[in-house]
Backbone as XML, in Angstrom:
<?xml version="1.0"?>
<chain id="A" units="angstrom">
  <residue number="1" name="MET">
    <atom name="N" x="97.522" y="35.630" z="-72.455"/>
    <atom name="CA" x="98.284" y="34.467" z="-72.814"/>
    <atom name="C" x="99.818" y="34.824" z="-72.893"/>
  </residue>
  <residue number="2" name="PHE">
    <atom name="N" x="100.127" y="35.958" z="-73.569"/>
    <atom name="CA" x="101.532" y="36.207" z="-73.770"/>
    <atom name="C" x="101.975" y="37.429" z="-73.017"/>
  </residue>
  <residue number="3" name="ASN">
    <atom name="N" x="101.197" y="37.870" z="-71.988"/>
    <atom name="CA" x="101.579" y="39.094" z="-71.294"/>
    <atom name="C" x="102.468" y="38.872" z="-70.119"/>
  </residue>
  <residue number="4" name="SER">
    <atom name="N" x="102.526" y="37.693" z="-69.510"/>
    <atom name="CA" x="103.411" y="37.479" z="-68.399"/>
    <atom name="C" x="103.972" y="36.094" z="-68.433"/>
  </residue>
  <residue number="5" name="LYS">
    <atom name="N" x="105.159" y="35.958" z="-67.728"/>
    <atom name="CA" x="105.780" y="34.622" z="-67.798"/>
    <atom name="C" x="104.987" y="33.596" z="-67.022"/>
  </residue>
  <residue number="6" name="LYS">
    <atom name="N" x="104.091" y="33.998" z="-66.129"/>
    <atom name="CA" x="103.359" y="33.055" z="-65.392"/>
    <atom name="C" x="102.057" y="32.626" z="-66.082"/>
  </residue>
  <residue number="7" name="SER">
    <atom name="N" x="101.704" y="33.295" z="-67.123"/>
    <atom name="CA" x="100.457" y="32.999" z="-67.820"/>
    <atom name="C" x="100.589" y="31.631" z="-68.443"/>
  </residue>
  <residue number="8" name="LYS">
    <atom name="N" x="99.521" y="30.868" z="-68.474"/>
    <atom name="CA" x="99.411" y="29.529" z="-69.035"/>
    <atom name="C" x="98.089" y="29.472" z="-69.855"/>
  </residue>
  <residue number="9" name="VAL">
    <atom name="N" x="98.156" y="28.708" z="-70.951"/>
    <atom name="CA" x="96.944" y="28.438" z="-71.754"/>
    <atom name="C" x="96.335" y="27.194" z="-71.236"/>
  </residue>
  <residue number="10" name="LYS">
    <atom name="N" x="95.056" y="27.283" z="-70.862"/>
    <atom name="CA" x="94.350" y="26.067" z="-70.500"/>
    <atom name="C" x="93.910" y="25.269" z="-71.713"/>
  </residue>
  <residue number="11" name="ILE">
    <atom name="N" x="94.045" y="23.948" z="-71.509"/>
    <atom name="CA" x="93.746" y="23.092" z="-72.674"/>
    <atom name="C" x="92.368" y="23.239" z="-73.282"/>
  </residue>
  <residue number="12" name="ASP">
    <atom name="N" x="91.377" y="23.636" z="-72.462"/>
    <atom name="CA" x="90.033" y="23.842" z="-72.957"/>
    <atom name="C" x="89.949" y="25.170" z="-73.769"/>
  </residue>
  <residue number="13" name="GLU">
    <atom name="N" x="90.965" y="26.005" z="-73.756"/>
    <atom name="CA" x="90.919" y="27.258" z="-74.519"/>
    <atom name="C" x="91.491" y="27.059" z="-75.893"/>
  </residue>
  <residue number="14" name="ILE">
    <atom name="N" x="92.136" y="25.888" z="-76.139"/>
    <atom name="CA" x="92.726" y="25.584" z="-77.395"/>
    <atom name="C" x="91.690" y="25.034" z="-78.349"/>
  </residue>
  <residue number="15" name="ASP">
    <atom name="N" x="91.499" y="25.616" z="-79.567"/>
    <atom name="CA" x="90.546" y="25.182" z="-80.446"/>
    <atom name="C" x="90.941" y="24.065" z="-81.391"/>
  </residue>
  <residue number="16" name="THR">
    <atom name="N" x="92.207" y="24.095" z="-81.823"/>
    <atom name="CA" x="92.734" y="23.124" z="-82.816"/>
    <atom name="C" x="94.007" y="22.537" z="-82.376"/>
  </residue>
  <residue number="17" name="VAL">
    <atom name="N" x="94.129" y="21.200" z="-82.360"/>
    <atom name="CA" x="95.386" y="20.544" z="-81.870"/>
    <atom name="C" x="95.864" y="19.561" z="-82.955"/>
  </residue>
  <residue number="18" name="ILE">
    <atom name="N" x="97.097" y="19.694" z="-83.384"/>
    <atom name="CA" x="97.769" y="18.723" z="-84.131"/>
    <atom name="C" x="98.638" y="17.939" z="-83.111"/>
  </residue>
  <residue number="19" name="GLY">
    <atom name="N" x="98.194" y="16.776" z="-82.688"/>
    <atom name="CA" x="98.846" y="16.080" z="-81.564"/>
    <atom name="C" x="100.055" y="15.398" z="-81.899"/>
  </residue>
  <residue number="20" name="PRO">
    <atom name="N" x="100.787" y="14.980" z="-80.804"/>
    <atom name="CA" x="102.058" y="14.248" z="-80.986"/>
    <atom name="C" x="101.830" y="12.968" z="-81.864"/>
  </residue>
  <residue number="21" name="GLY">
    <atom name="N" x="102.786" y="12.777" z="-82.751"/>
    <atom name="CA" x="102.612" y="11.564" z="-83.705"/>
    <atom name="C" x="101.810" y="11.839" z="-84.895"/>
  </residue>
  <residue number="22" name="SER">
    <atom name="N" x="101.102" y="12.958" z="-84.905"/>
    <atom name="CA" x="100.278" y="13.311" z="-86.039"/>
    <atom name="C" x="101.078" y="14.058" z="-87.142"/>
  </residue>
  <residue number="23" name="HIS">
    <atom name="N" x="100.749" y="13.861" z="-88.400"/>
    <atom name="CA" x="101.377" y="14.605" z="-89.498"/>
    <atom name="C" x="100.277" y="15.259" z="-90.366"/>
  </residue>
  <residue number="24" name="PHE">
    <atom name="N" x="100.390" y="16.502" z="-90.572"/>
    <atom name="CA" x="99.339" y="17.205" z="-91.372"/>
    <atom name="C" x="100.040" y="17.986" z="-92.457"/>
  </residue>
  <residue number="25" name="ARG">
    <atom name="N" x="99.494" y="17.909" z="-93.655"/>
    <atom name="CA" x="100.032" y="18.615" z="-94.839"/>
    <atom name="C" x="98.876" y="19.443" z="-95.418"/>
  </residue>
  <residue number="26" name="GLY">
    <atom name="N" x="99.012" y="20.781" z="-95.585"/>
    <atom name="CA" x="97.984" y="21.585" z="-96.139"/>
    <atom name="C" x="97.867" y="22.924" z="-95.429"/>
  </residue>
  <residue number="27" name="ASP">
    <atom name="N" x="96.832" y="23.665" z="-95.774"/>
    <atom name="CA" x="96.540" y="25.020" z="-95.164"/>
    <atom name="C" x="95.446" y="24.911" z="-94.145"/>
  </residue>
  <residue number="28" name="LEU">
    <atom name="N" x="95.573" y="25.664" z="-93.085"/>
    <atom name="CA" x="94.659" y="25.723" z="-92.037"/>
    <atom name="C" x="94.257" y="27.167" z="-91.727"/>
  </residue>
  <residue number="29" name="GLU">
    <atom name="N" x="92.927" y="27.472" z="-91.702"/>
    <atom name="CA" x="92.437" y="28.749" z="-91.307"/>
    <atom name="C" x="91.626" y="28.626" z="-90.050"/>
  </residue>
  <residue number="30" name="ALA">
    <atom name="N" x="91.981" y="29.392" z="-89.012"/>
    <atom name="CA" x="91.288" y="29.290" z="-87.729"/>
    <atom name="C" x="91.033" y="30.650" z="-87.186"/>
  </residue>
  <residue number="31" name="THR">
    <atom name="N" x="90.047" y="30.686" z="-86.214"/>
    <atom name="CA" x="89.761" y="31.948" z="-85.558"/>
    <atom name="C" x="90.203" y="31.944" z="-84.100"/>
  </residue>
  <residue number="32" name="GLY">
    <atom name="N" x="90.556" y="30.711" z="-83.604"/>
    <atom name="CA" x="91.016" y="30.635" z="-82.213"/>
    <atom name="C" x="92.444" y="30.195" z="-82.049"/>
  </residue>
  <residue number="33" name="ILE">
    <atom name="N" x="92.765" y="29.543" z="-80.954"/>
    <atom name="CA" x="94.067" y="29.091" z="-80.636"/>
    <atom name="C" x="94.390" y="27.754" z="-81.392"/>
  </residue>
  <residue number="34" name="VAL">
    <atom name="N" x="95.555" y="27.644" z="-82.011"/>
    <atom name="CA" x="96.032" y="26.476" z="-82.736"/>
    <atom name="C" x="97.270" y="26.026" z="-82.055"/>
  </residue>
  <residue number="35" name="ARG">
    <atom name="N" x="97.349" y="24.757" z="-81.675"/>
    <atom name="CA" x="98.563" y="24.189" z="-81.113"/>
    <atom name="C" x="99.047" y="23.011" z="-81.946"/>
  </residue>
  <residue number="36" name="VAL">
    <atom name="N" x="100.364" y="23.067" z="-82.194"/>
    <atom name="CA" x="100.991" y="21.985" z="-82.976"/>
    <atom name="C" x="102.017" y="21.248" z="-82.100"/>
  </residue>
  <residue number="37" name="ASP">
    <atom name="N" x="101.728" y="19.951" z="-81.834"/>
    <atom name="CA" x="102.705" y="19.122" z="-81.131"/>
    <atom name="C" x="103.216" y="17.952" z="-81.945"/>
  </residue>
  <residue number="38" name="GLY">
    <atom name="N" x="102.693" y="17.911" z="-83.243"/>
    <atom name="CA" x="103.129" y="16.837" z="-84.138"/>
    <atom name="C" x="103.816" y="17.567" z="-85.297"/>
  </residue>
  <residue number="39" name="SER">
    <atom name="N" x="103.715" y="17.132" z="-86.483"/>
    <atom name="CA" x="104.398" y="17.746" z="-87.687"/>
    <atom name="C" x="103.375" y="18.370" z="-88.609"/>
  </residue>
  <residue number="40" name="TYR">
    <atom name="N" x="103.658" y="19.534" z="-88.986"/>
    <atom name="CA" x="102.789" y="20.406" z="-89.828"/>
    <atom name="C" x="103.548" y="20.874" z="-91.008"/>
  </residue>
  <residue number="41" name="TYR">
    <atom name="N" x="103.005" y="20.672" z="-92.214"/>
    <atom name="CA" x="103.637" y="21.264" z="-93.451"/>
    <atom name="C" x="102.610" y="22.061" z="-94.160"/>
  </residue>
  <residue number="42" name="GLY">
    <atom name="N" x="102.780" y="23.361" z="-94.237"/>
    <atom name="CA" x="101.857" y="24.220" z="-94.909"/>
    <atom name="C" x="101.711" y="25.582" z="-94.221"/>
  </residue>
  <residue number="43" name="LYS">
    <atom name="N" x="100.549" y="26.206" z="-94.409"/>
    <atom name="CA" x="100.351" y="27.580" z="-93.836"/>
    <atom name="C" x="99.198" y="27.453" z="-92.806"/>
  </residue>
  <residue number="44" name="ILE">
    <atom name="N" x="99.474" y="28.151" z="-91.658"/>
    <atom name="CA" x="98.526" y="28.285" z="-90.626"/>
    <atom name="C" x="98.130" y="29.710" z="-90.532"/>
  </residue>
  <residue number="45" name="SER">
    <atom name="N" x="96.833" y="30.078" z="-90.721"/>
    <atom name="CA" x="96.382" y="31.478" z="-90.590"/>
    <atom name="C" x="95.366" y="31.463" z="-89.501"/>
  </residue>
  <residue number="46" name="SER">
    <atom name="N" x="95.636" y="32.216" z="-88.435"/>
    <atom name="CA" x="94.701" y="32.285" z="-87.355"/>
    <atom name="C" x="94.485" y="33.743" z="-86.855"/>
  </residue>
  <residue number="47" name="LYS">
    <atom name="N" x="93.180" y="34.048" z="-86.566"/>
    <atom name="CA" x="92.951" y="35.407" z="-85.990"/>
    <atom name="C" x="93.315" y="35.288" z="-84.473"/>
  </residue>
  <residue number="48" name="GLY">
    <atom name="N" x="93.548" y="34.186" z="-83.947"/>
    <atom name="CA" x="93.998" y="33.968" z="-82.637"/>
    <atom name="C" x="95.440" y="33.694" z="-82.543"/>
  </residue>
  <residue number="49" name="ASP">
    <atom name="N" x="95.872" y="32.748" z="-81.644"/>
    <atom name="CA" x="97.292" y="32.530" z="-81.330"/>
    <atom name="C" x="97.589" y="31.157" z="-81.912"/>
  </residue>
  <residue number="50" name="VAL">
    <atom name="N" x="98.982" y="31.011" z="-82.200"/>
    <atom name="CA" x="99.555" y="29.770" z="-82.630"/>
    <atom name="C" x="100.644" y="29.344" z="-81.684"/>
  </residue>
  <residue number="51" name="ILE">
    <atom name="N" x="100.567" y="28.120" z="-81.186"/>
    <atom name="CA" x="101.555" y="27.546" z="-80.265"/>
    <atom name="C" x="102.235" y="26.344" z="-80.942"/>
  </residue>
  <residue number="52" name="ILE">
    <atom name="N" x="103.538" y="26.343" z="-80.998"/>
    <atom name="CA" x="104.310" y="25.177" z="-81.484"/>
    <atom name="C" x="104.936" y="24.549" z="-80.241"/>
  </residue>
  <residue number="53" name="GLY">
    <atom name="N" x="104.405" y="23.398" z="-79.806"/>
    <atom name="CA" x="104.923" y="22.776" z="-78.619"/>
    <atom name="C" x="106.384" y="22.251" z="-78.710"/>
  </residue>
  <residue number="54" name="GLU">
    <atom name="N" x="106.899" y="21.817" z="-77.645"/>
    <atom name="CA" x="108.291" y="21.356" z="-77.648"/>
    <atom name="C" x="108.525" y="20.244" z="-78.646"/>
  </residue>
  <residue number="55" name="GLU">
    <atom name="N" x="107.516" y="19.341" z="-78.860"/>
    <atom name="CA" x="107.649" y="18.255" z="-79.793"/>
    <atom name="C" x="107.199" y="18.596" z="-81.155"/>
  </residue>
  <residue number="56" name="GLY">
    <atom name="N" x="106.693" y="19.845" z="-81.314"/>
    <atom name="CA" x="106.056" y="20.292" z="-82.599"/>
    <atom name="C" x="107.141" y="20.671" z="-83.659"/>
  </residue>
  <residue number="57" name="ASN">
    <atom name="N" x="106.865" y="20.359" z="-84.903"/>
    <atom name="CA" x="107.674" y="20.702" z="-86.048"/>
    <atom name="C" x="106.744" y="21.370" z="-87.108"/>
  </residue>
  <residue number="58" name="LEU">
    <atom name="N" x="107.163" y="22.576" z="-87.613"/>
    <atom name="CA" x="106.351" y="23.160" z="-88.690"/>
    <atom name="C" x="107.246" y="23.654" z="-89.776"/>
  </residue>
  <residue number="59" name="GLN">
    <atom name="N" x="106.888" y="23.394" z="-90.994"/>
    <atom name="CA" x="107.543" y="23.978" z="-92.135"/>
    <atom name="C" x="106.550" y="24.701" z="-93.009"/>
  </residue>
  <residue number="60" name="GLY">
    <atom name="N" x="106.708" y="25.890" z="-93.305"/>
    <atom name="CA" x="105.739" y="26.650" z="-94.200"/>
    <atom name="C" x="105.600" y="28.023" z="-93.763"/>
  </residue>
  <residue number="61" name="GLU">
    <atom name="N" x="104.386" y="28.430" z="-93.265"/>
    <atom name="CA" x="104.110" y="29.830" z="-92.950"/>
    <atom name="C" x="103.145" y="29.931" z="-91.804"/>
  </residue>
  <residue number="62" name="ILE">
    <atom name="N" x="103.348" y="30.918" z="-90.960"/>
    <atom name="CA" x="102.400" y="31.138" z="-89.870"/>
    <atom name="C" x="101.945" y="32.646" z="-89.880"/>
  </residue>
  <residue number="63" name="VAL">
    <atom name="N" x="100.639" y="32.856" z="-89.912"/>
    <atom name="CA" x="100.061" y="34.257" z="-89.771"/>
    <atom name="C" x="99.125" y="34.207" z="-88.634"/>
  </residue>
  <residue number="64" name="ALA">
    <atom name="N" x="99.338" y="34.996" z="-87.559"/>
    <atom name="CA" x="98.539" y="34.956" z="-86.418"/>
    <atom name="C" x="98.680" y="36.215" z="-85.558"/>
  </residue>
  <residue number="65" name="ARG">
    <atom name="N" x="97.837" y="36.295" z="-84.532"/>
    <atom name="CA" x="97.943" y="37.437" z="-83.584"/>
    <atom name="C" x="99.223" y="37.289" z="-82.763"/>
  </residue>
  <residue number="66" name="ASN">
    <atom name="N" x="99.448" y="36.211" z="-82.054"/>
    <atom name="CA" x="100.563" y="35.870" z="-81.250"/>
    <atom name="C" x="101.092" y="34.517" z="-81.668"/>
  </residue>
  <residue number="67" name="VAL">
    <atom name="N" x="102.427" y="34.319" z="-81.634"/>
    <atom name="CA" x="102.985" y="32.988" z="-81.937"/>
    <atom name="C" x="103.997" y="32.690" z="-80.785"/>
  </residue>
  <residue number="68" name="MET">
    <atom name="N" x="103.858" y="31.375" z="-80.295"/>
    <atom name="CA" x="104.836" y="30.987" z="-79.260"/>
    <atom name="C" x="105.498" y="29.747" z="-79.909"/>
  </residue>
  <residue number="69" name="ILE">
    <atom name="N" x="106.852" y="29.676" z="-79.898"/>
    <atom name="CA" x="107.555" y="28.552" z="-80.460"/>
    <atom name="C" x="108.411" y="27.933" z="-79.390"/>
  </residue>
  <residue number="70" name="ALA">
    <atom name="N" x="108.137" y="26.665" z="-79.091"/>
    <atom name="CA" x="108.931" y="25.919" z="-78.244"/>
    <atom name="C" x="109.560" y="24.754" z="-78.875"/>
  </residue>
  <residue number="71" name="GLY">
    <atom name="N" x="109.135" y="24.440" z="-80.157"/>
    <atom name="CA" x="109.572" y="23.390" z="-80.969"/>
    <atom name="C" x="110.454" y="23.907" z="-82.159"/>
  </residue>
  <residue number="72" name="ASN">
    <atom name="N" x="110.411" y="23.212" z="-83.222"/>
    <atom name="CA" x="111.216" y="23.573" z="-84.421"/>
    <atom name="C" x="110.317" y="24.167" z="-85.496"/>
  </residue>
  <residue number="73" name="VAL">
    <atom name="N" x="110.713" y="25.278" z="-86.054"/>
    <atom name="CA" x="109.914" y="25.980" z="-87.055"/>
    <atom name="C" x="110.909" y="26.441" z="-88.170"/>
  </residue>
  <residue number="74" name="GLU">
    <atom name="N" x="110.542" y="26.068" z="-89.394"/>
    <atom name="CA" x="111.219" y="26.649" z="-90.547"/>
    <atom name="C" x="110.113" y="27.260" z="-91.388"/>
  </residue>
  <residue number="75" name="ALA">
    <atom name="N" x="110.017" y="28.611" z="-91.205"/>
    <atom name="CA" x="108.867" y="29.263" z="-91.773"/>
    <atom name="C" x="108.997" y="30.736" z="-91.842"/>
  </residue>
  <residue number="76" name="VAL">
    <atom name="N" x="108.133" y="31.432" z="-92.619"/>
    <atom name="CA" x="107.913" y="32.841" z="-92.534"/>
    <atom name="C" x="106.831" y="33.048" z="-91.453"/>
  </residue>
  <residue number="77" name="VAL">
    <atom name="N" x="107.087" y="33.886" z="-90.486"/>
    <atom name="CA" x="106.139" y="34.162" z="-89.429"/>
    <atom name="C" x="105.691" y="35.562" z="-89.465"/>
  </residue>
  <residue number="78" name="THR">
    <atom name="N" x="104.405" y="35.843" z="-89.412"/>
    <atom name="CA" x="103.785" y="37.152" z="-89.317"/>
    <atom name="C" x="102.923" y="37.244" z="-88.136"/>
  </residue>
  <residue number="79" name="CYS">
    <atom name="N" x="103.213" y="38.107" z="-87.176"/>
    <atom name="CA" x="102.385" y="38.259" z="-85.979"/>
    <atom name="C" x="101.877" y="39.703" z="-85.900"/>
  </residue>
  <residue number="80" name="SER">
    <atom name="N" x="100.654" y="39.939" z="-85.627"/>
    <atom name="CA" x="100.174" y="41.318" z="-85.457"/>
    <atom name="C" x="100.468" y="41.822" z="-84.092"/>
  </residue>
  <residue number="81" name="HIS">
    <atom name="N" x="100.871" y="40.946" z="-83.170"/>
    <atom name="CA" x="101.291" y="41.299" z="-81.796"/>
    <atom name="C" x="102.647" y="40.779" z="-81.439"/>
  </residue>
  <residue number="82" name="LYS">
    <atom name="N" x="102.731" y="39.633" z="-80.792"/>
    <atom name="CA" x="103.983" y="39.197" z="-80.216"/>
    <atom name="C" x="104.422" y="37.751" z="-80.677"/>
  </residue>
  <residue number="83" name="LEU">
    <atom name="N" x="105.731" y="37.683" z="-80.921"/>
    <atom name="CA" x="106.381" y="36.411" z="-81.190"/>
    <atom name="C" x="107.263" y="36.098" z="-79.977"/>
  </residue>
  <residue number="84" name="GLU">
    <atom name="N" x="107.082" y="34.844" z="-79.446"/>
    <atom name="CA" x="107.909" y="34.361" z="-78.340"/>
    <atom name="C" x="108.627" y="33.136" z="-78.829"/>
  </residue>
  <residue number="85" name="ILE">
    <atom name="N" x="109.907" y="33.052" z="-78.636"/>
    <atom name="CA" x="110.684" y="31.853" z="-78.912"/>
    <atom name="C" x="111.324" y="31.421" z="-77.588"/>
  </residue>
  <residue number="86" name="LYS">
    <atom name="N" x="110.799" y="30.275" z="-77.129"/>
    <atom name="CA" x="111.185" y="29.755" z="-75.780"/>
    <atom name="C" x="112.567" y="29.122" z="-75.881"/>
  </residue>
  <residue number="87" name="ALA">
    <atom name="N" x="113.209" y="28.801" z="-74.727"/>
    <atom name="CA" x="114.519" y="28.269" z="-74.683"/>
    <atom name="C" x="114.666" y="27.024" z="-75.541"/>
  </residue>
  <residue number="88" name="SER">
    <atom name="N" x="113.656" y="26.140" z="-75.636"/>
    <atom name="CA" x="113.674" y="24.953" z="-76.394"/>
    <atom name="C" x="113.336" y="25.225" z="-77.852"/>
  </residue>
  <residue number="89" name="GLY">
    <atom name="N" x="112.970" y="26.432" z="-78.257"/>
    <atom name="CA" x="112.462" y="26.757" z="-79.490"/>
    <atom name="C" x="113.526" y="27.065" z="-80.528"/>
  </residue>
  <residue number="90" name="LYS">
    <atom name="N" x="113.200" y="26.850" z="-81.795"/>
    <atom name="CA" x="114.074" y="27.166" z="-82.929"/>
    <atom name="C" x="113.313" y="27.731" z="-84.057"/>
  </residue>
  <residue number="91" name="LEU">
    <atom name="N" x="113.645" y="28.895" z="-84.560"/>
    <atom name="CA" x="112.988" y="29.561" z="-85.722"/>
    <atom name="C" x="114.043" y="29.777" z="-86.765"/>
  </residue>
  <residue number="92" name="ILE">
    <atom name="N" x="113.914" y="29.119" z="-87.875"/>
    <atom name="CA" x="114.729" y="29.379" z="-89.041"/>
    <atom name="C" x="113.831" y="30.010" z="-90.114"/>
  </residue>
  <residue number="93" name="GLY">
    <atom name="N" x="114.014" y="31.294" z="-90.321"/>
    <atom name="CA" x="113.133" y="31.960" z="-91.266"/>
    <atom name="C" x="112.926" y="33.422" z="-90.814"/>
  </residue>
  <residue number="94" name="ASN">
    <atom name="N" x="112.269" y="34.161" z="-91.647"/>
    <atom name="CA" x="112.023" y="35.538" z="-91.379"/>
    <atom name="C" x="110.726" y="35.776" z="-90.710"/>
  </residue>
  <residue number="95" name="CYS">
    <atom name="N" x="110.610" y="36.898" z="-89.929"/>
    <atom name="CA" x="109.437" y="37.165" z="-89.227"/>
    <atom name="C" x="109.151" y="38.691" z="-89.297"/>
  </residue>
  <residue number="96" name="THR">
    <atom name="N" x="107.883" y="39.008" z="-89.262"/>
    <atom name="CA" x="107.353" y="40.431" z="-89.171"/>
    <atom name="C" x="106.465" y="40.452" z="-87.920"/>
  </residue>
  <residue number="97" name="VAL">
    <atom name="N" x="106.862" y="41.199" z="-86.944"/>
    <atom name="CA" x="106.185" y="41.243" z="-85.668"/>
    <atom name="C" x="106.045" y="42.644" z="-85.114"/>
  </residue>
  <residue number="98" name="ASN">
    <atom name="N" x="105.179" y="42.801" z="-84.138"/>
    <atom name="CA" x="105.056" y="44.031" z="-83.356"/>
    <atom name="C" x="106.069" y="43.959" z="-82.152"/>
  </residue>
  <residue number="99" name="SER">
    <atom name="N" x="106.209" y="42.804" z="-81.602"/>
    <atom name="CA" x="107.004" y="42.627" z="-80.368"/>
    <atom name="C" x="107.635" y="41.226" z="-80.504"/>
  </residue>
  <residue number="100" name="ILE">
    <atom name="N" x="108.888" y="41.017" z="-80.003"/>
    <atom name="CA" x="109.529" y="39.767" z="-80.016"/>
    <atom name="C" x="110.237" y="39.549" z="-78.694"/>
  </residue>
  <residue number="101" name="GLU">
    <atom name="N" x="110.147" y="38.313" z="-78.199"/>
    <atom name="CA" x="110.816" y="37.850" z="-76.935"/>
    <atom name="C" x="111.570" y="36.573" z="-77.331"/>
  </residue>
  <residue number="102" name="ILE">
    <atom name="N" x="112.848" y="36.516" z="-77.143"/>
    <atom name="CA" x="113.688" y="35.324" z="-77.375"/>
    <atom name="C" x="114.373" y="34.989" z="-76.084"/>
  </residue>
  <residue number="103" name="ASP">
    <atom name="N" x="114.032" y="33.777" z="-75.634"/>
    <atom name="CA" x="114.569" y="33.289" z="-74.293"/>
    <atom name="C" x="116.086" y="32.861" z="-74.511"/>
  </residue>
  <residue number="104" name="GLU">
    <atom name="N" x="116.862" y="32.884" z="-73.497"/>
    <atom name="CA" x="118.140" y="32.393" z="-73.491"/>
    <atom name="C" x="118.186" y="30.953" z="-73.910"/>
  </residue>
  <residue number="105" name="GLY">
    <atom name="N" x="119.027" y="30.555" z="-74.879"/>
    <atom name="CA" x="119.104" y="29.146" z="-75.344"/>
    <atom name="C" x="118.292" y="28.904" z="-76.519"/>
  </residue>
  <residue number="106" name="ALA">
    <atom name="N" x="117.345" y="29.819" z="-76.900"/>
    <atom name="CA" x="116.554" y="29.747" z="-78.099"/>
    <atom name="C" x="117.373" y="29.942" z="-79.322"/>
  </residue>
  <residue number="107" name="VAL">
    <atom name="N" x="116.992" y="29.496" z="-80.513"/>
    <atom name="CA" x="117.665" y="29.705" z="-81.814"/>
    <atom name="C" x="116.822" y="30.461" z="-82.723"/>
  </residue>
  <residue number="108" name="PHE">
    <atom name="N" x="117.369" y="31.527" z="-83.275"/>
    <atom name="CA" x="116.649" y="32.324" z="-84.288"/>
    <atom name="C" x="117.657" y="32.637" z="-85.395"/>
  </residue>
  <residue number="109" name="LYS">
    <atom name="N" x="117.399" y="32.169" z="-86.602"/>
    <atom name="CA" x="118.235" y="32.478" z="-87.755"/>
    <atom name="C" x="117.380" y="33.037" z="-88.844"/>
  </residue>
  <residue number="110" name="GLY">
    <atom name="N" x="117.469" y="34.317" z="-89.071"/>
    <atom name="CA" x="116.662" y="34.943" z="-90.147"/>
    <atom name="C" x="116.636" y="36.432" z="-89.889"/>
  </residue>
  <residue number="111" name="GLN">
    <atom name="N" x="115.727" y="37.088" z="-90.536"/>
    <atom name="CA" x="115.560" y="38.566" z="-90.386"/>
    <atom name="C" x="114.204" y="38.763" z="-89.697"/>
  </residue>
  <residue number="112" name="CYS">
    <atom name="N" x="114.208" y="39.841" z="-88.848"/>
    <atom name="CA" x="112.990" y="40.143" z="-88.134"/>
    <atom name="C" x="112.656" y="41.645" z="-88.489"/>
  </residue>
  <residue number="113" name="GLU">
    <atom name="N" x="111.464" y="41.865" z="-88.988"/>
    <atom name="CA" x="111.042" y="43.225" z="-89.204"/>
    <atom name="C" x="109.992" y="43.645" z="-88.128"/>
  </residue>
  <residue number="114" name="MET">
    <atom name="N" x="110.379" y="44.669" z="-87.409"/>
    <atom name="CA" x="109.504" y="45.146" z="-86.308"/>
    <atom name="C" x="108.633" y="46.223" z="-86.860"/>
  </residue>
  <residue number="115" name="THR">
    <atom name="N" x="107.344" y="46.046" z="-86.551"/>
    <atom name="CA" x="106.339" y="47.042" z="-86.970"/>
    <atom name="C" x="105.804" y="47.669" z="-85.762"/>
  </residue>
  <residue number="116" name="SER">
    <atom name="N" x="105.405" y="48.939" z="-85.841"/>
    <atom name="CA" x="104.809" y="49.655" z="-84.695"/>
    <atom name="C" x="103.289" y="49.484" z="-84.859"/>
  </residue>
  <residue number="117" name="SER">
    <atom name="N" x="102.654" y="49.284" z="-83.677"/>
    <atom name="CA" x="101.197" y="49.186" z="-83.723"/>
    <atom name="C" x="100.569" y="50.520" z="-83.989"/>
  </residue>
  <residue number="118" name="ASN">
    <atom name="N" x="101.319" y="51.582" z="-83.668"/>
    <atom name="CA" x="100.778" y="52.936" z="-83.906"/>
    <atom name="C" x="100.989" y="53.429" z="-85.337"/>
  </residue>
  <residue number="119" name="ASN">
    <atom name="N" x="102.113" y="53.028" z="-85.932"/>
    <atom name="CA" x="102.377" y="53.501" z="-87.284"/>
    <atom name="C" x="103.028" y="52.387" z="-88.064"/>
  </residue>
  <residue number="120" name="THR">
    <atom name="N" x="102.420" y="51.688" z="-88.900"/>
    <atom name="CA" x="102.945" y="50.531" z="-89.681"/>
    <atom name="C" x="104.110" y="50.966" z="-90.585"/>
  </residue>
  <residue number="121" name="LYS">
    <atom name="N" x="104.218" y="52.293" z="-90.831"/>
    <atom name="CA" x="105.337" y="52.709" z="-91.609"/>
    <atom name="C" x="106.620" y="52.810" z="-90.923"/>
  </residue>
  <residue number="122" name="ASP">
    <atom name="N" x="106.606" y="52.808" z="-89.526"/>
    <atom name="CA" x="107.775" y="52.815" z="-88.698"/>
    <atom name="C" x="108.273" y="51.398" z="-88.617"/>
  </residue>
  <residue number="123" name="ARG">
    <atom name="N" x="109.408" y="51.123" z="-89.272"/>
    <atom name="CA" x="109.933" y="49.746" z="-89.295"/>
    <atom name="C" x="111.376" y="49.731" z="-88.933"/>
  </residue>
  <residue number="124" name="GLU">
    <atom name="N" x="111.811" y="48.684" z="-88.306"/>
    <atom name="CA" x="113.203" y="48.480" z="-87.923"/>
    <atom name="C" x="113.593" y="47.073" z="-88.303"/>
  </residue>
  <residue number="125" name="MET">
    <atom name="N" x="114.704" y="46.937" z="-89.072"/>
    <atom name="CA" x="115.171" y="45.608" z="-89.463"/>
    <atom name="C" x="116.252" y="45.132" z="-88.484"/>
  </residue>
  <residue number="126" name="VAL">
    <atom name="N" x="116.078" y="43.857" z="-88.118"/>
    <atom name="CA" x="117.012" y="43.252" z="-87.185"/>
    <atom name="C" x="117.462" y="41.962" z="-87.892"/>
  </residue>
  <residue number="127" name="ASN">
    <atom name="N" x="118.800" y="41.811" z="-87.995"/>
    <atom name="CA" x="119.318" y="40.562" z="-88.553"/>
    <atom name="C" x="119.832" y="39.613" z="-87.438"/>
  </residue>
  <residue number="128" name="ALA">
    <atom name="N" x="119.522" y="38.356" z="-87.550"/>
    <atom name="CA" x="120.065" y="37.436" z="-86.592"/>
    <atom name="C" x="120.620" y="36.259" z="-87.320"/>
  </residue>
  <residue number="129" name="GLY">
    <atom name="N" x="121.582" y="35.591" z="-86.702"/>
    <atom name="CA" x="122.065" y="34.406" z="-87.468"/>
    <atom name="C" x="123.467" y="34.481" z="-87.463"/>
  </residue>
</chain>
């Protein structure tokens, strides 16, 4: 899903969707892919991936394997693998990730702590904003 620019997620692979025009408040625990195209206030914990679509808005916290942001996020983000912020995406908040990719035009304001998959004690702090 996050390994190449050409990869796409098929809609039938997404387990949970907060659709456009929907508003959700609370905590969500999932094992698969979660997509937010509406408004979400709270914490999302997923053993899979979390996608914030272009129309999506999230305030709170995200803990997942991979996170892709194309909408607006004000949150603390923790990824065991990769965080992607697309050109239309905006992340206001801190993140802890193994890998990060920020497209030209994207907005990131916060601190990013890079962790190594081989040694979690190897850390590098990156400030943005």
